[in-house]
C-alpha positions in Angstrom: 0.2 0.0 -0.1 1.4 3.0 -0.7 0.8 6.6 0.7 -0.7 9.4 -0.5 2.3 11.3 0.4 5.5 10.6 -1.0 7.9 12.8 1.3 8.6 12.5 4.9 6.7 14.8 7.3 9.2 17.8 7.8 11.0 17.7 10.9 10.4 20.8 13.1 12.7 24.0 13.0 15.6 23.3 15.4 16.0 26.8 16.9 12.7 28.5 18.7 11.1 31.9 17.0 11.9 35.1 18.5 8.9 36.2 20.7 7.5 40.2 19.7 9.9 42.8 20.7 7.9 44.6 23.4 6.7 48.5 22.3 8.9 50.7 24.7 7.2 53.0 27.0 5.6 56.0 25.3 7.8 58.7 27.2 10.9 57.2 26.5 11.5 59.1 23.0 10.0 62.4 24.5 12.4 61.7 27.5 16.1 61.8 25.1 14.4 64.6 22.8 14.4 66.7 25.6 17.6 65.8 27.0 19.0 66.1 24.1 17.9 69.7 23.5 18.2 70.6 27.0 21.8 69.9 26.9 22.7 70.8 23.7 20.7 74.0 23.1 22.3 75.2 26.2 25.6 75.4 23.9 23.8 77.6 21.5 21.6 79.2 23.7 20.6 79.4 27.2 16.8 79.2 27.0 16.3 75.5 26.4 18.1 74.7 29.4 14.7 75.0 30.9 13.5 71.4 28.9 15.8 69.6 31.3 13.8 69.1 34.2 11.4 67.6 32.2 13.5 65.1 30.1 14.1 64.7 33.8 10.7 63.8 34.8 9.9 62.2 31.3 12.6 59.2 31.7 11.7 58.6 35.3 8.4 57.9 34.4 9.4 55.6 31.5 11.4 53.9 33.4 8.6 53.5 36.4 6.2 52.3 33.7 8.5 49.7 32.2 9.2 48.6 36.1 5.4 48.4 37.2 4.5 46.5 33.7 7.3 44.6 32.3 4.9 41.9 30.0 3.9 45.1 28.4 7.2 47.7 28.0 10.5 46.7 27.8 13.3 48.2 29.0 14.3 51.3 27.1 17.5 52.7 26.2 16.1 56.2 25.6 14.2 56.7 28.8 17.4 56.1 30.6 19.7 58.1 28.5 17.0 61.0 28.8 17.3 60.9 32.5 20.7 61.2 32.4 20.7 64.1 30.1 17.9 65.5 32.0 19.9 65.5 35.5 23.2 66.9 33.9 21.2 69.7 32.5 19.1 70.4 35.7 22.8 70.3 37.7 23.7 72.9 34.8 20.5 75.3 35.2 20.8 75.3 39.3 24.7 76.7 38.6 23.5 79.0 36.5 20.5 80.1 38.4 23.6 80.4 41.3 25.2 82.5 39.2 22.1 84.4 38.2 21.6 85.3 41.9 24.9 86.3 43.2 25.5 88.7 40.3 22.3 90.3 41.1 23.3 90.5 44.5 26.5 92.1 44.1 25.2 94.5 41.1 22.6 95.3 44.1 25.2 95.8 47.1 27.5 97.6 44.6 24.9 99.8 43.8 24.3 100.9 47.2 27.5 100.8 48.2 28.9 104.5 49.2 33.0 104.4 48.3 33.5 107.3 50.5 34.6 109.7 47.9 31.1 111.6 48.4 29.5 113.5 46.4 
């Protein structure tokens, strides 16, 4: 008796198929973009450094979402990089604000100070 299929059954694949890649947390790319704009923009203009705390916040939120729901989101490097750039930019922002306060204070003291050469 002959079989209707002349070929032997096909062997299964020797490797497992890769599982589908989980998506990144929603705010991870925003954190990276804001971090880059904040830190790199500081060297071109002073205003974009104000975006750095927002990058820090978005990066922390994205990392927290990835840790809280590991079956829904993967750990994205963009979130970590955005958070680090946000921390660096926030430190630079703090130093700039401190220097502005010191300069304003010294200006007020200098204007109100009488050097003794009266007029």
